[in-house]
MIBA-891874 format. One record per residue (C-alpha): residue in three letters; y, x, z. Coordinates in steps of 0.2 Angstrom, whole numbers, plus 5000, padded with zeros to 4 digits. Layout:
N
ALAYXZ/...
end
This chain:
186
MET542164625721/HIS541964825716/ALA543564885709/ASP542464965694/ASP541964765689/GLU543864735689/ARG544364865678/LYS542964815666/GLY543564635665/LYS542164545672/LEU541864395682/PRO540164415694/SER538764345687/ARG537564235695/ALA535464245689/SER535164065684/ASP534463975669/ALA535563875662/ALA533963755652/ARG533763705669/LEU535063565676/ASP534563535695/ARG534763355700/ARG535763355715/PRO535963235728/LEU537663155726/GLY538763095743/CYS540162975740/GLU541562935752/PRO543062845750/VAL544662915757/ALA546562865755/GLY546362695752/GLY544462685744/THR543462565750/PRO541462585754/ALA540962475741/GLU541362595727/GLY539562655725/GLU539062835721/GLU538162775704/SER539962675699/VAL540862835703/ALA539462945693/ALA539762825679/THR541562845679/LEU541663025679/HIS540263045664/GLU541262925655/LEU542863035656/LEU542163215656/GLY541163155640/ARG542563075632/GLN544063195636/LEU544163355628/LEU545363475640/ALA545763495657/VAL546963575669/LEU546263735676/ALA547063785692/THR546863955698/GLN548064075711/HIS548264255713/GLN549064315729/GLY549364135734/ALA550364105718/PRO549563955710/TYR549363955691/GLY548863835678/ASN548163835661/LEU547363705648/VAL545663735645/ALA544263655632/PHE542863605644/TRP541063535643/ALA540163455658/SER538263455663/ASP537363285664/ASP537363305682/LEU538963335686/THR538563505695/ARG539363615681/LEU540863625671/VAL541063775658/PHE542663835649/ALA542963995637/THR544364125640/THR544764295634/ARG544464415646/ALA546264505643/THR547264325650/ARG548064305668/LYS546864165669/PHE545364295668/ALA546264405680/ASN546464265691/LEU544564215692/LEU544364395695/ALA545264405710/GLU544864245717/PRO543264115711/ARG543763955718/VAL544663835707/ALA545163675703/LEU545263585686/VAL546163425684/ILE545263295670/ASP546363135667/SER546162965655/ARG548362955655/SER549162895639/ASN550962935645/ARG551362755645/LEU551962645661/THR550162555662/ASP549662735667/PHE549962685685/HIS548862575686/ASP547462595673/ALA547462785672/ILE546162885683/ALA546163075685/VAL544663175693/THR544963345702/ALA543363445702/THR543263595715/GLY542263745715/THR541763925712/CYS541564005694/HIS540664145689/GLU540564225669/ALA538864155660/LEU537964305654/ASP536364345643/THR535264185642/GLU536264095653/ARG537764105641/GLU536764085624/SER536263895632/LEU537863845640/ALA538763925622/ALA537663795612/LEU537863665625/TYR539863685625/LEU539963715606/GLY539063545604/LYS540763475611/HIS541863605603/PRO541263645586/GLN542863715581/LEU542763845594/THR541363945587/ASP542264095581/PHE543364105598/VAL541464085610/ALA540764235597/SER542164345600/PRO541464505612/THR543064465620/CYS542764285626/ALA542064255642/LEU541164085645/VAL541464035662/THR540463905674/VAL541263835688/GLU539763775700/VAL540663595707/ASP540663575724/THR541763415727/TYR542663305713/TYR544163185719/LEU544463025707/VAL545962945710/SER546262785701/ARG547462635701/PHE548662795706/GLN548262795725/HIS546362745726/VAL545462895730/VAL543362925731/GLU542663105735/LEU541063145726/HIS540163285737/LEU538763375726/LYS537463435738/THR536163585736/
end
């Protein structure tokens, strides 16, 4: 990234049409205790339910090798290829995104009870982020605010960036150790 871009506090943008949500083929592969019987459709259905129900995710960024975590309100595209969140540009989180656009988001269903060890599920989504600008921002802001209408003033602020994560892989963990990977392919 060019030094002037960092001083302006902008993530690199990607020209795209946010109204077009490409359907990418999904690849599902069990790991660490997963079973081949767990199909791609079942995993996608579980992800849709979890991502639709939960409001917050933990965003993991890094700067100079040091990890950093934040809670963010997020929206997920129907095809699971994108996660979107809003942040003020004058934050450590945004500075970390400028330095390293590869991120992870963790979303889970825990209730903070002992039953979570068997019943809770968690997903880690890994990918690369960019700031949504112009028509992409407008389209995604409408979708994001459909899930988070209480953030309308925040998103409308000129200091607010709408960040899109292009998801590469989902790691879905259930029953505390059952892990399934879902790879999104272009």
